[in-house]
C-alpha positions, 0 to 999 in steps of 0.5 A: 511489598515495597511501593516502587516494586508495586509500581513497576508490577502495575506499570505497562512496559513500552520500551525496547521489544516490548513496544512492538509486541506484548512480550519479547518472545513473541517478537522473536517467534515472528522474526524466526518465521519471517526469516525462514520464508525467504529460504523457502521461497527459493522454489515455487511451492515454497512461496505458499509458506508466506501463510506461515509468518503471516498467520503467526504474526496475525495470531500474536497481534490479534489473537492475544489481544483479548484479556480475561473478563476481570469482573467475572474473574475477581468479582465487582468488589475485587475489580474496585479494590484493583482500581483503587490500588492502581490509582493510589500507586500510579497516576492516571495516563495523560488525556488522549493517550492510548495504550495499545498492547498489540503490534503497534510498531510504527518505524521511521522512514527507512531505506533499508526496509524499502529495499528489503520489501522491493527485494521480497517482491522481486523474489516472489515475482521470480518464483512465480516466473512472471514475465514483465514486459515494459515499454516507454522507459525512455520517458522516465527521468534520468537517474539521480545520484545514489545515497548508498544503494538507493536514489537520493532525493534531489530538490527539483527532480521529483514527479507525481506517478499516476498509475492505473488501478484495475487490480490490487498489485498494480502499484507493485509492478509500477514500483518494480519498473521505477526501482529497476530504472533508477532505484526510485523509492516512490512514496504512495498515497495510501488511505487511512483505512488501509494504513491502520491495518495491523499488518500494513501499518508498519510498512506504510510508516517504514516505507515513508508513504503518505496517509490520506484521510478522505474526510480531511485531506489537507494534511496529506496533500501538504505532506505529499507536496513537501515530499515532491519539493524535496525531490521525492516521487509521489505515486498516486492511483487517481481512480481512487479504487479499482475500475471493475470495467478495466477501463480507465475512469474518471480521475481525482484531480489531486495528481494534477494539482500536486504536480502543478503546485510543486512544479513537477511532471506527471508520469503516466504509468499504465499496468495491464495483466496484473489484475489477472493475479488479484483484483476485486471479485477474483482472488489469487490463484497460484495456477492462474498466476504461474507464468502470467505476463504483466505489461507496463507502459510509461507515457510521456510525462505531462508538464503543467503551466501556471493557470492551468484548467485542472478539470481539463488537464485531469481528463488529458491524464485519463486519456493518456492512461487509457492510451497506455492501456490500449498499447499494453492490450495490442501486444499482450502475449495472452489471447483472451477467449470470448467473454473472458472476465479480465477483458473490457466489454468493448473488446469482447470480455465479460467485464462490466461496461462503463455504465454498469460500473458506474451504477455498481459504484453508486450502489456501493455508496449507497450501501455504505461501502467505498464508491471507488472499489 
């Protein structure tokens, strides 16, 4: 066999569609399934077909990752011969280079992808007939010019959006409000652990979110600061995890510090009711989700003066977020039964008290789980 042909046969192709999946046919299969889902989602039962593209993509990304045990297949001497021939015809990869044959797509920031995700989310919410009740929109900044069909970032016009975190979908309803108001594409601070998930990773990169590493957060902080100075909206869930008491607990200081350094306001966004759809310890139930209302309140923007007391301003933000939650609960269109799991303990619900939540967080930390949900 000619030398060049042997090199080509033994080289892992990483261009074109091959960079996304182990074989182009796999990529096509995933796209066909994903393309059929919006058609099926036109009616309520069809929303459940999201399992089909999700499971297929998982199978292509993870299920084909395993390779045969070469030593058992070829025998020890056969493995050595293959390795020797490979090293002879192809140089070893550069140090630190990782060969990932799974779904390793990390697209560049893309407004079209952001719009597609927003419209997909709106379609799901519409299929579930979710009434979304919003107050305080007058507290949102005026609309900026559009670049095509999305907001154009204008330096000096950015903001930090601080969102309560009682459930796993709070961020989606906050983004929907921002998008409907001014086509705002918020860049969320997302943990490295979540961003490395095979299904989530392409969206994190394509939507321009900021990946945070809790052990080394300086890089993420600088990235978020640069986006703010460029006129982007950076969204943060400052509780850093689901609050199982369904009250706003102590916040991380990052939101206040970022806003003060970038010279932009913090916009408090309180979301109530989304935790009834999906939260820690309570999975998604189509029956419970059907026509389940979600309440969103936008508080007055908080501007920080130079030389601020970070701890004091962070506590002020916590109170503003809790006031927003109280506003949402006051006119929430669903009357909770006594002992309802989704209501705070001080309002007659069976959620954890603040003391129980704090003890549970400590137990999580000691058990090696993330202490913030």
